[in-house]
PLY file of the C-alpha trace (Angstrom):
ply
format ascii 1.0
element vertex 250
property float x
property float y
property float z
element edge 249
property int vertex1
property int vertex2
end_header
89.14 94.44 150.49
89.51 98.21 150.62
90.95 100.51 147.97
94.62 101.03 148.81
95.98 104.44 149.71
98.18 104.37 146.60
95.31 103.53 144.26
93.07 106.15 145.84
95.80 108.76 145.59
96.40 108.00 141.90
92.65 108.03 141.22
92.17 111.34 143.02
94.98 112.92 140.99
92.90 112.32 137.86
89.43 112.82 139.30
89.51 115.14 142.32
86.26 115.27 144.31
84.73 112.57 142.10
81.92 110.55 143.67
81.53 107.17 142.01
78.00 105.77 141.79
79.49 102.36 140.94
81.35 102.44 144.23
77.93 102.36 145.87
76.25 99.80 143.60
79.25 97.58 142.80
81.80 98.13 145.58
83.60 94.80 145.18
84.28 95.32 141.48
85.43 98.91 141.97
87.80 97.84 144.76
89.28 95.11 142.56
89.57 97.32 139.49
90.87 100.46 141.19
93.51 98.60 143.18
94.71 97.03 139.95
94.30 99.81 137.37
95.29 102.72 139.63
97.65 100.80 141.91
99.49 97.80 140.49
99.45 98.86 136.84
100.70 102.36 137.62
103.83 100.96 139.22
105.15 100.98 135.65
106.33 104.59 135.35
107.91 104.39 131.88
105.24 106.72 130.47
104.66 110.11 132.03
101.04 110.74 133.13
100.22 112.88 130.09
101.42 110.27 127.59
99.69 107.51 129.54
96.37 109.34 129.39
96.79 110.14 125.70
97.34 106.51 124.67
94.42 105.45 126.87
92.13 107.99 125.21
93.26 106.68 121.81
92.48 103.12 122.91
89.02 104.07 124.13
88.19 105.59 120.77
89.28 102.37 119.05
87.11 100.38 121.49
84.19 102.80 120.99
83.98 103.29 124.76
82.33 106.72 124.67
81.26 106.95 128.30
84.64 105.84 129.66
86.31 108.24 127.22
84.34 111.17 128.67
85.49 110.28 132.18
89.13 109.76 131.20
89.14 112.92 129.08
88.41 114.88 132.23
91.34 113.16 133.93
93.60 113.86 130.95
92.78 117.57 131.03
93.40 117.57 134.79
96.98 116.29 134.35
97.88 118.75 131.60
96.86 117.22 128.28
95.92 120.30 126.25
92.69 120.81 124.29
94.71 120.88 121.05
96.35 117.56 121.93
92.95 116.05 122.72
91.52 117.15 119.39
94.56 115.79 117.56
94.12 112.40 119.25
90.54 112.29 117.98
91.52 113.43 114.48
94.38 110.90 114.38
91.84 108.16 115.04
89.84 108.84 111.86
92.10 106.98 109.39
92.47 104.02 111.77
89.11 103.59 113.50
87.01 105.23 110.76
84.66 108.19 110.98
81.69 105.93 111.77
83.34 105.17 115.12
85.08 108.51 115.70
81.99 110.66 115.07
80.64 110.13 118.59
83.99 111.08 120.12
84.09 114.40 118.26
80.82 115.37 119.88
81.83 114.01 123.30
85.09 115.95 123.14
83.34 119.16 122.14
80.86 118.79 124.99
83.61 118.28 127.58
85.69 121.18 126.27
82.71 123.53 126.19
81.77 122.50 129.75
85.20 123.76 130.79
84.71 127.08 129.05
87.06 126.33 126.16
85.91 128.14 122.99
85.61 126.19 119.76
86.86 125.78 117.12
90.45 125.56 118.26
93.28 126.98 116.17
93.81 124.92 113.00
96.82 122.58 112.87
96.90 121.59 109.19
100.18 122.13 107.32
99.25 120.74 103.89
96.90 121.63 101.05
95.51 119.70 98.07
98.67 120.38 96.08
101.15 119.26 98.76
99.38 116.58 100.80
100.57 113.61 98.71
104.24 114.58 98.56
104.42 115.56 102.22
102.53 112.45 103.27
104.85 110.22 101.27
107.81 111.99 102.85
106.51 111.23 106.35
105.76 107.62 105.39
109.32 107.11 104.19
110.71 108.79 107.29
108.90 106.20 109.41
108.97 103.09 107.23
111.87 103.70 104.85
112.24 101.90 101.52
109.35 99.53 102.28
106.99 102.23 101.01
108.57 102.10 97.53
108.16 98.32 97.63
104.48 98.66 98.57
103.91 100.88 95.54
105.89 98.60 93.24
104.06 95.43 94.36
100.57 96.91 94.41
98.13 95.56 91.79
97.03 98.31 89.40
93.44 98.16 90.59
94.60 98.77 94.19
97.23 101.43 93.60
94.72 104.11 94.57
94.70 102.69 98.11
98.45 103.25 98.41
97.95 106.81 97.20
95.16 107.32 99.74
97.49 106.11 102.50
100.16 108.60 101.46
97.93 111.61 100.83
95.16 111.07 103.36
96.41 108.97 106.28
99.85 110.57 106.35
99.49 113.77 104.32
96.30 114.96 105.98
96.92 113.73 109.54
100.54 112.91 110.36
101.72 116.28 109.03
99.52 118.25 111.41
101.01 120.24 114.26
99.73 119.83 117.83
101.44 116.47 118.34
104.94 115.41 117.32
105.60 112.45 115.04
106.82 110.24 117.88
103.57 110.74 119.80
101.39 110.25 116.73
103.03 106.93 115.93
102.60 105.76 119.54
98.92 106.73 119.41
98.52 104.77 116.19
100.11 101.74 117.84
97.67 102.06 120.77
94.67 102.35 118.45
95.56 99.39 116.26
96.30 97.19 119.28
92.94 98.17 120.78
90.99 97.51 117.60
92.10 93.89 117.67
92.42 91.62 114.66
94.89 93.97 112.97
98.12 92.21 113.91
99.79 92.58 110.45
99.26 96.36 110.63
100.33 96.37 114.27
103.61 94.70 113.31
104.25 97.47 110.79
103.70 100.09 113.45
105.94 98.32 115.95
108.68 98.86 113.36
107.46 102.40 112.80
107.62 103.21 116.50
111.14 101.85 116.76
112.12 104.06 113.81
110.88 107.24 115.49
112.38 106.48 118.89
109.71 104.58 120.83
111.65 101.54 122.00
110.50 98.13 123.21
110.22 99.39 126.80
107.85 102.17 125.72
105.72 99.78 123.65
105.42 97.23 126.45
104.59 100.00 128.92
101.92 101.36 126.58
100.24 97.97 126.33
100.51 97.55 130.11
98.62 100.80 130.65
95.99 99.81 128.07
95.41 96.39 129.63
92.73 97.45 132.15
90.69 98.97 129.33
91.18 96.58 126.40
91.45 93.25 128.26
93.92 90.37 128.17
93.30 88.85 124.69
94.14 92.04 122.78
96.96 92.80 125.20
98.58 89.39 124.76
98.18 89.57 120.98
99.96 92.93 121.02
102.72 91.60 123.25
103.29 88.74 120.81
103.68 91.22 117.96
106.07 93.35 120.03
108.15 90.27 120.85
108.32 89.29 117.19
109.45 92.78 116.18
111.96 93.53 118.92
114.73 91.86 120.87
113.69 90.83 124.40
0 1
1 2
2 3
3 4
4 5
5 6
6 7
7 8
8 9
9 10
10 11
11 12
12 13
13 14
14 15
15 16
16 17
17 18
18 19
19 20
20 21
21 22
22 23
23 24
24 25
25 26
26 27
27 28
28 29
29 30
30 31
31 32
32 33
33 34
34 35
35 36
36 37
37 38
38 39
39 40
40 41
41 42
42 43
43 44
44 45
45 46
46 47
47 48
48 49
49 50
50 51
51 52
52 53
53 54
54 55
55 56
56 57
57 58
58 59
59 60
60 61
61 62
62 63
63 64
64 65
65 66
66 67
67 68
68 69
69 70
70 71
71 72
72 73
73 74
74 75
75 76
76 77
77 78
78 79
79 80
80 81
81 82
82 83
83 84
84 85
85 86
86 87
87 88
88 89
89 90
90 91
91 92
92 93
93 94
94 95
95 96
96 97
97 98
98 99
99 100
100 101
101 102
102 103
103 104
104 105
105 106
106 107
107 108
108 109
109 110
110 111
111 112
112 113
113 114
114 115
115 116
116 117
117 118
118 119
119 120
120 121
121 122
122 123
123 124
124 125
125 126
126 127
127 128
128 129
129 130
130 131
131 132
132 133
133 134
134 135
135 136
136 137
137 138
138 139
139 140
140 141
141 142
142 143
143 144
144 145
145 146
146 147
147 148
148 149
149 150
150 151
151 152
152 153
153 154
154 155
155 156
156 157
157 158
158 159
159 160
160 161
161 162
162 163
163 164
164 165
165 166
166 167
167 168
168 169
169 170
170 171
171 172
172 173
173 174
174 175
175 176
176 177
177 178
178 179
179 180
180 181
181 182
182 183
183 184
184 185
185 186
186 187
187 188
188 189
189 190
190 191
191 192
192 193
193 194
194 195
195 196
196 197
197 198
198 199
199 200
200 201
201 202
202 203
203 204
204 205
205 206
206 207
207 208
208 209
209 210
210 211
211 212
212 213
213 214
214 215
215 216
216 217
217 218
218 219
219 220
220 221
221 222
222 223
223 224
224 225
225 226
226 227
227 228
228 229
229 230
230 231
231 232
232 233
233 234
234 235
235 236
236 237
237 238
238 239
239 240
240 241
241 242
242 243
243 244
244 245
245 246
246 247
247 248
248 249
């Protein structure tokens, strides 16, 4: 089996002049994978190339796939994902994957950006401060999830109320309010991360609803999971599809 012209063309668009060492040591696997991931899977054109690469980068952070992330980051930059957008993807991952996992990706991102002559730090994107982060975060939460946020506060045990406040002020106030990415993209990235983490189906269901609320419909969600499939595998993909099906009309 040879790599198809279509798969090779799609691969070269991301990685021009790239010489794969695995193509020499593991040619059969690379032929199988490239024909699938860069041929068959890419026949779904619901997502534009930039969005596709952004959700794949988010998934790789959630999977802690640092080496693959480095490679795909180069491809993302080659198709027009901006340095600011890349940094915002990494920052957006902190409240979902945790700093213990994201730490390595901060350094990997900085190394790739510096290798391309991009000076750091980039321009700041924060829009909140200690006095406004809670109120603005709560506002964004309600814009996405509506009255369910009030219910979460009302039903929270007193010894866990601080976690609801952290969600509002930190997860949403510190991150979702940043510029660099719009709300629709941030919510899609969150969906990609949670699906890729695995074992977070209750939270994934919430963010299926959240994506629908900001304009990412069923077609976009299914397409996102389709493009993540080569990198996160079938079990997490099928779990995510089940959650999508439960939260949307087929």
